matplotlib code that plots the C-alpha trace (Angstrom):
import matplotlib.pyplot as plt

x = [203.1, 203.2, 202.5, 202.6, 205.1, 206.0, 209.1, 210.4, 209.7, 206.1, 205.0, 203.5, 205.2, 204.5, 206.9, 207.2, 207.1, 207.8, 203.7, 203.7, 202.8, 200.4, 202.2, 200.6, 197.0, 197.1, 194.4, 196.4, 193.6, 193.8, 192.7, 190.3, 189.5, 191.8, 190.6, 193.3, 193.2, 194.1, 196.6, 197.9, 198.4, 199.9, 202.5, 203.9, 204.1, 206.1, 208.5, 211.9, 212.9, 210.7, 209.1, 210.1, 206.8, 203.1, 200.8, 197.2, 194.8, 191.1, 191.4, 188.5, 189.3, 188.9, 190.7, 192.6, 194.9, 195.2, 198.4, 198.6, 195.9, 193.2, 190.3, 190.0, 186.3, 187.3, 188.6, 186.6, 185.2, 184.5, 186.2, 186.9, 190.3, 191.4, 195.0, 195.9, 194.4, 193.4, 195.2, 198.3, 197.9, 199.4, 195.8, 197.0, 198.3, 196.4, 194.9, 194.1, 192.1, 190.0, 189.3, 191.4, 194.2, 195.1, 197.6, 198.7, 202.0, 203.1, 201.4, 203.0, 205.8, 207.5, 203.7, 202.5, 199.3, 196.7, 198.3, 199.7, 198.0, 197.9, 198.2, 198.5, 196.8, 195.3, 192.6, 190.8, 190.9, 189.1, 185.7, 183.1, 181.0, 177.3, 176.2, 174.6, 177.8, 180.0, 183.8, 183.7, 181.4, 184.1, 187.0, 184.7, 184.4, 187.9, 187.0, 183.3, 184.6, 186.9, 184.0, 181.6, 184.5, 184.3, 180.6, 180.5, 183.5, 181.9, 178.6, 176.4, 172.3, 169.8, 168.2, 171.5, 172.5, 175.9, 178.4, 180.9, 183.8, 185.3, 183.3, 186.3, 185.9, 186.1, 183.7, 181.3, 181.5, 180.8, 177.9, 176.8, 177.8, 176.0, 172.9, 172.8, 173.1, 170.1, 171.8, 169.0, 170.3, 173.6, 175.4, 178.7, 181.0, 182.7, 185.2, 184.5, 181.2, 181.0, 181.6, 178.8, 176.6, 177.7, 177.3, 173.6, 172.8, 173.9, 172.2, 173.3, 170.5, 172.5, 176.7, 178.5, 181.4, 184.4, 186.3, 183.3, 182.4, 178.7, 178.7, 178.7, 175.6, 174.2, 174.8, 173.5, 170.3, 169.1, 170.1, 167.9, 171.2, 173.1, 175.0, 176.3, 175.7, 178.2, 181.6, 183.2, 186.7, 187.8, 190.0, 193.4, 196.2, 199.0, 196.8, 194.3, 191.8, 189.1, 190.1, 189.4, 186.0, 185.0, 185.2, 183.1, 180.0, 179.8, 177.5, 178.4, 179.1, 179.0, 181.5, 184.1, 185.7, 189.4, 189.3, 191.7, 195.4, 197.1, 200.7, 202.9, 202.0, 199.2, 198.0, 194.5, 192.9, 191.4, 189.8, 186.7, 186.6, 187.0, 184.6, 181.6, 182.8, 183.9, 184.7, 187.5, 188.2, 190.6, 189.9, 192.3, 190.9, 188.7, 188.2, 185.5, 183.2, 180.1, 181.1, 180.9, 183.9, 183.2, 183.9, 181.1, 178.6, 180.1, 179.3, 176.1, 175.6, 176.7, 174.4, 171.4, 168.5, 168.9, 173.0, 174.4, 177.5, 178.9, 178.6, 181.6, 183.3, 184.0, 187.3, 188.3, 191.6, 193.9, 196.6, 198.6, 197.0, 197.8, 199.7, 197.2, 194.8, 196.7, 197.0, 193.2, 192.9, 195.5, 193.0, 190.0, 189.1, 189.1, 185.7, 186.8, 186.4, 187.6, 189.9, 189.8, 192.2, 190.3, 191.4, 189.8]
y = [231.1, 228.2, 229.6, 228.6, 228.8, 227.7, 225.8, 226.6, 223.0, 222.8, 222.7, 224.2, 223.5, 224.4, 225.9, 228.6, 232.1, 235.1, 236.7, 239.7, 242.8, 245.3, 248.7, 251.8, 252.4, 248.6, 245.1, 241.6, 238.8, 235.5, 234.0, 232.1, 231.4, 232.4, 231.3, 230.3, 232.7, 231.8, 234.4, 232.4, 229.1, 231.3, 233.3, 229.9, 227.9, 231.7, 231.4, 230.0, 230.1, 229.5, 232.4, 234.5, 235.8, 233.8, 234.9, 234.8, 237.5, 236.3, 236.7, 236.7, 236.3, 237.8, 241.0, 240.3, 243.1, 246.5, 248.9, 252.6, 254.8, 252.1, 251.7, 248.6, 248.4, 247.1, 243.7, 240.6, 241.4, 239.6, 241.1, 240.5, 241.8, 244.2, 242.8, 244.4, 248.1, 250.2, 247.5, 248.7, 252.3, 255.0, 257.1, 260.1, 260.5, 261.7, 257.6, 257.3, 260.9, 259.1, 256.0, 254.5, 252.6, 250.1, 252.6, 254.0, 255.6, 255.1, 251.2, 248.8, 246.4, 242.9, 242.3, 238.8, 237.0, 235.0, 231.5, 231.8, 232.3, 235.6, 238.7, 242.6, 245.3, 248.9, 249.1, 251.0, 247.7, 245.7, 245.6, 243.8, 240.9, 241.1, 238.2, 236.6, 235.9, 232.3, 232.7, 230.9, 233.7, 236.1, 234.5, 235.2, 238.9, 239.8, 238.0, 239.2, 242.7, 241.9, 241.3, 244.3, 246.3, 245.5, 245.7, 249.1, 250.5, 249.1, 251.6, 248.5, 249.7, 247.9, 245.6, 245.4, 242.3, 240.9, 238.7, 236.7, 235.2, 232.4, 230.8, 230.4, 231.7, 235.6, 234.8, 233.5, 236.1, 238.3, 236.7, 237.2, 240.6, 241.6, 239.8, 241.2, 244.9, 244.3, 242.7, 241.8, 238.8, 237.2, 234.8, 233.1, 230.7, 227.5, 225.4, 222.6, 220.8, 222.0, 225.8, 225.5, 224.2, 227.0, 229.6, 228.6, 228.6, 231.6, 233.7, 232.9, 232.5, 230.3, 229.2, 228.6, 226.3, 228.7, 227.9, 227.2, 230.4, 229.3, 231.5, 234.5, 233.4, 232.6, 236.5, 237.8, 235.9, 237.0, 240.6, 240.8, 241.0, 243.4, 241.9, 242.1, 245.7, 244.9, 241.7, 241.3, 239.4, 236.8, 234.2, 236.2, 234.0, 233.6, 233.2, 236.2, 234.4, 235.7, 239.4, 238.7, 237.0, 240.2, 242.2, 239.6, 239.3, 243.3, 245.6, 248.8, 251.1, 248.3, 248.4, 245.8, 245.2, 243.6, 241.6, 238.6, 238.9, 238.4, 237.4, 238.4, 239.9, 239.7, 241.3, 242.9, 244.3, 247.0, 247.9, 246.2, 248.0, 251.4, 251.1, 249.8, 252.3, 249.7, 251.3, 248.7, 249.4, 247.7, 246.7, 246.0, 244.8, 247.1, 250.7, 253.6, 254.1, 256.8, 256.5, 253.1, 250.4, 247.4, 245.2, 246.8, 245.8, 242.4, 242.1, 243.4, 240.8, 237.8, 239.0, 239.1, 236.2, 235.1, 234.9, 231.4, 231.9, 229.8, 226.8, 227.8, 226.5, 222.7, 221.8, 223.3, 222.1, 222.9, 225.3, 222.0, 220.4, 223.5, 221.9, 219.2, 222.5, 223.9, 220.7, 220.1, 223.9, 223.4, 220.3, 220.8, 217.0, 217.5, 219.2, 222.1, 225.9, 227.4, 226.2, 227.6, 227.0, 227.2, 227.5, 227.1]
z = [-22.3, -24.8, -28.7, -32.2, -34.9, -38.3, -37.9, -42.0, -42.7, -43.2, -39.5, -37.1, -33.3, -29.6, -27.4, -24.6, -25.9, -23.1, -21.8, -23.1, -20.6, -21.4, -21.9, -21.5, -23.3, -24.2, -22.9, -22.0, -23.2, -22.5, -26.1, -26.6, -30.4, -33.4, -36.8, -39.2, -41.9, -46.1, -46.0, -42.6, -45.1, -47.9, -45.8, -44.6, -48.2, -49.3, -45.9, -46.4, -42.2, -38.8, -37.2, -34.9, -33.4, -33.3, -36.3, -35.8, -36.7, -36.3, -32.4, -30.1, -26.0, -22.8, -21.1, -18.0, -17.7, -18.7, -18.8, -17.5, -18.4, -19.6, -17.3, -14.8, -16.0, -18.7, -16.9, -18.1, -20.9, -24.2, -27.2, -31.1, -31.1, -34.1, -34.0, -37.7, -37.9, -34.4, -32.1, -33.5, -34.5, -33.2, -33.3, -34.0, -37.8, -41.0, -41.5, -37.9, -37.8, -40.6, -39.0, -41.4, -38.7, -41.5, -43.3, -40.0, -40.5, -37.7, -36.5, -33.9, -34.9, -33.8, -32.2, -31.5, -32.6, -31.4, -32.3, -28.6, -24.8, -24.7, -26.4, -25.8, -28.1, -27.6, -26.0, -29.3, -31.1, -28.5, -29.5, -27.1, -28.0, -27.5, -24.8, -27.5, -29.7, -29.1, -29.1, -32.2, -33.4, -31.7, -34.1, -37.5, -36.6, -38.1, -41.6, -42.0, -41.4, -44.3, -46.0, -44.5, -45.9, -49.1, -49.5, -48.4, -49.9, -53.1, -52.4, -52.1, -51.8, -51.0, -54.4, -55.9, -57.7, -56.3, -57.7, -55.6, -56.9, -54.9, -51.8, -49.4, -46.2, -47.4, -50.3, -47.6, -45.1, -48.5, -49.1, -45.3, -45.8, -48.6, -47.5, -44.0, -45.8, -48.2, -51.7, -53.9, -55.5, -54.5, -57.1, -56.3, -57.8, -55.7, -56.0, -53.3, -52.8, -49.0, -50.2, -52.5, -49.5, -47.4, -49.8, -50.8, -47.0, -46.3, -48.7, -52.7, -54.7, -56.9, -57.5, -60.4, -60.7, -60.6, -63.2, -66.0, -68.2, -67.4, -64.7, -67.1, -68.2, -65.3, -64.0, -67.6, -67.2, -63.4, -64.7, -68.2, -69.3, -67.6, -65.4, -61.5, -60.3, -57.6, -57.9, -55.5, -56.1, -53.0, -54.5, -55.5, -56.0, -58.9, -62.2, -62.5, -63.8, -61.5, -62.9, -65.8, -65.0, -62.6, -65.5, -67.9, -65.0, -63.9, -65.9, -67.6, -64.8, -62.1, -59.5, -58.7, -55.8, -55.1, -51.6, -53.1, -52.9, -56.1, -56.2, -59.1, -62.9, -64.3, -67.9, -68.1, -71.5, -70.1, -73.2, -71.3, -68.4, -69.7, -72.2, -69.4, -67.3, -64.7, -61.3, -60.1, -56.1, -53.5, -50.3, -47.4, -44.0, -42.5, -40.9, -39.7, -42.8, -41.8, -38.4, -37.6, -37.7, -39.8, -36.7, -35.2, -38.2, -38.1, -34.4, -35.0, -37.9, -35.8, -33.4, -35.2, -35.2, -39.0, -38.7, -39.0, -40.2, -37.6, -39.6, -42.0, -38.8, -39.9, -37.9, -34.1, -32.8, -29.5, -29.3, -29.2, -32.0, -34.5, -37.2, -37.6, -37.9, -40.5, -42.4, -42.1, -43.4, -46.1, -47.2, -48.7, -49.5, -45.6, -46.0, -44.6, -44.5, -41.8, -38.9, -35.8, -32.8, -29.8, -25.6, -22.2]

ax = plt.figure().add_subplot(projection="3d")
ax.plot(x, y, z, "-o")
ax.set_aspect("equal")
plt.show()
């Protein structure tokens, strides 16, 4: 089969790669759409050598084969593939029994991702799409699930004022998740014009410029001087400015959820969050909360009549043109938000 690889010098190349066969308990999925995640971009920047296996974890496709122990009825199912957690988890360790598959003690290693024609994953990691959903929407289940998990783990309740720092794809899915789960007001920051426009279209009540301190005043004005009940940080990176901003814009006894991935060490004055009695919660990927997997909640949201999240997919490329897709995703002056690799 064809698959894409980072070549170690800044480019993605397509070449032949052995097609996987489903092991017992697994499904073989024909990949239809895979999103390029910000983590894919950042990891490639950090690499010093070529990939040995294809990456890509925002995957939707059709089950075309199954291994021993998997019911043949699954063949033909259209699914979002939980590539990182339940699709690789042992299903038996303490974390798996809690439904927190991303923390599995015995996850399978060395399994390839969705920048390829086929992938295999355990059948437990294949979540059926509704008949209403396109392949484009199917590949948005994973990034939306990241934000659904953040909103749920942040204990958002109906009517809360939510501040979302950053309006990249995870910031925009955070706006979508908060809106769908009952937020009162949503205030966001954005760095690029296309992000600000999408944030407002997806349900943000107001958008501020990410680098300006005026955003804090915007939040205070919207909350009678209190601050946000829940702040979701989605930027990450090496500077750490948004960590300090999150503390600033969150009310006393408010909650902060960190979805962004930070690099290096960051100096934080803990006096503020201690005196304000703020809760700071890390959040990574997805799992089961209150009996429902975040993928299932995401599919419900995307299937709803008022969800227009697919507007964030600004560019689509074939697997053969994945290098152009990556370069477009890097270059925000192109107008890109979410770039997907789509296959027939």
